[in-house]
C-alpha positions in Angstrom: -22.2 16.6 11.8 -23.9 13.7 10.1 -27.6 13.0 10.3 -29.5 9.7 9.4 -31.3 9.6 6.1 -34.3 7.3 5.3 -33.1 4.7 2.8 -36.6 4.5 1.3 -35.9 8.0 -0.1 -33.5 6.3 -2.6 -35.5 3.1 -3.0 -33.1 1.1 -0.9 -33.9 -1.6 1.7 -35.0 -0.2 5.1 -32.1 -2.0 6.8 -29.5 0.1 4.9 -27.9 2.7 7.1 -27.2 6.1 5.4 -26.0 9.3 6.8 -25.8 12.7 5.2 -22.5 14.2 6.1 -22.5 17.3 3.8 -25.2 18.7 1.5 -23.9 16.5 -1.4 -22.1 13.7 0.6 -23.7 10.5 1.8 -22.1 7.8 3.9 -23.2 4.1 3.8 -22.6 2.9 7.3 -21.6 -0.8 7.7 -21.2 -2.0 11.3 -20.0 -5.6 11.4 -17.0 -7.7 12.2 -16.7 -9.9 9.1 -14.6 -8.8 6.2 -16.1 -6.8 3.3 -15.5 -8.8 0.1 -16.1 -8.2 -3.6 -19.8 -9.3 -3.4 -20.3 -6.6 -0.8 -18.4 -4.1 -2.9 -20.7 -4.8 -5.9 -23.8 -4.2 -3.6 -22.2 -1.0 -2.3 -21.7 0.2 -5.9 -25.4 -0.5 -6.7 -26.5 1.4 -3.6 -24.3 4.4 -4.4 -25.7 4.4 -8.0 -29.2 4.7 -6.6 -28.2 7.6 -4.3 -26.4 9.4 -7.2 -29.4 8.9 -9.5 -31.6 10.7 -6.9 -29.0 13.4 -6.0 -27.0 14.3 -9.1 -23.4 15.3 -8.1 -23.6 13.4 -4.8 -20.4 11.9 -3.3 -20.8 8.5 -1.6 -18.4 7.2 1.1 -18.4 4.0 3.1 -18.0 4.1 6.9 -17.2 0.7 8.3 -15.9 -1.1 11.3 -15.1 -4.2 9.2 -11.8 -4.9 7.5 -12.0 -4.4 3.7 -10.3 -6.8 1.3 -7.7 -5.0 -0.9 -9.3 -6.0 -4.1 -12.6 -4.6 -3.0 -10.9 -1.4 -1.7 -9.3 -0.9 -5.1 -12.6 -1.6 -6.9 -14.5 0.9 -4.8 -11.8 3.6 -5.1 -11.9 3.1 -8.9 -15.6 4.1 -8.7 -14.9 7.2 -6.6 -16.1 5.6 -3.3 -13.9 6.4 -0.4 -13.6 4.0 2.6 -13.5 5.4 6.1 -12.8 3.4 9.2 -15.1 3.6 12.2 -14.1 2.6 15.7 -16.2 -0.1 17.3 -17.9 2.4 19.7 -18.8 5.0 17.1 
């Protein structure tokens, strides 16, 4: 069961949605309809680096309702960031 985490804990913008899914696993939640492109992927990587600097050994995943471009998916997976698909109602 995941619980919300205050993004200010990691020095991130308050609009960032973060859930703690396991003791060392955090999920960045992105709910939107527009495609996630490389620029978004670079921002996700920066956010995950902030989380990992505050919690050594943490795993970061992305939960999203948006389609993810294949180049961005490959980029994030290369940095050990898994992408999980959310249903619109979740």
